[in-house]
C-alpha positions, 0 to 999 in steps of 0.5 A, spaced: 552 177 325 546 181 327 550 187 329 554 186 322 547 186 318 544 192 322 551 196 320 549 194 313 542 197 314 545 203 317 550 204 311 544 203 306 540 208 309 546 213 310 547 212 302 540 213 301 539 219 305 546 222 301 542 221 295 536 224 297 539 230 300 543 231 293 537 231 289 533 236 294 539 241 293 538 240 285 530 241 286 528 249 285 524 251 291 526 246 296 524 247 303 531 249 307 528 246 314 526 240 311 533 240 308 536 241 314 532 236 318 535 231 312 542 233 314 541 232 321 538 225 320 544 223 316 549 225 321 545 221 326 546 215 322 553 216 321 554 217 328 551 211 330 555 207 324 561 210 327 559 208 334 557 201 332 564 200 328 568 201 334 
């Protein structure tokens, strides 16, 4: 049960990160390095979700 709760938490963080990235991309003057960092964090979340799901 704890693992499924952790997975749901990771999926929510991944979804929230996706929305934050989309919003940042629409904003003028967004820092490219910050955006790249956000994308890397989103990728790490996805990798952890995949690893725990298998």
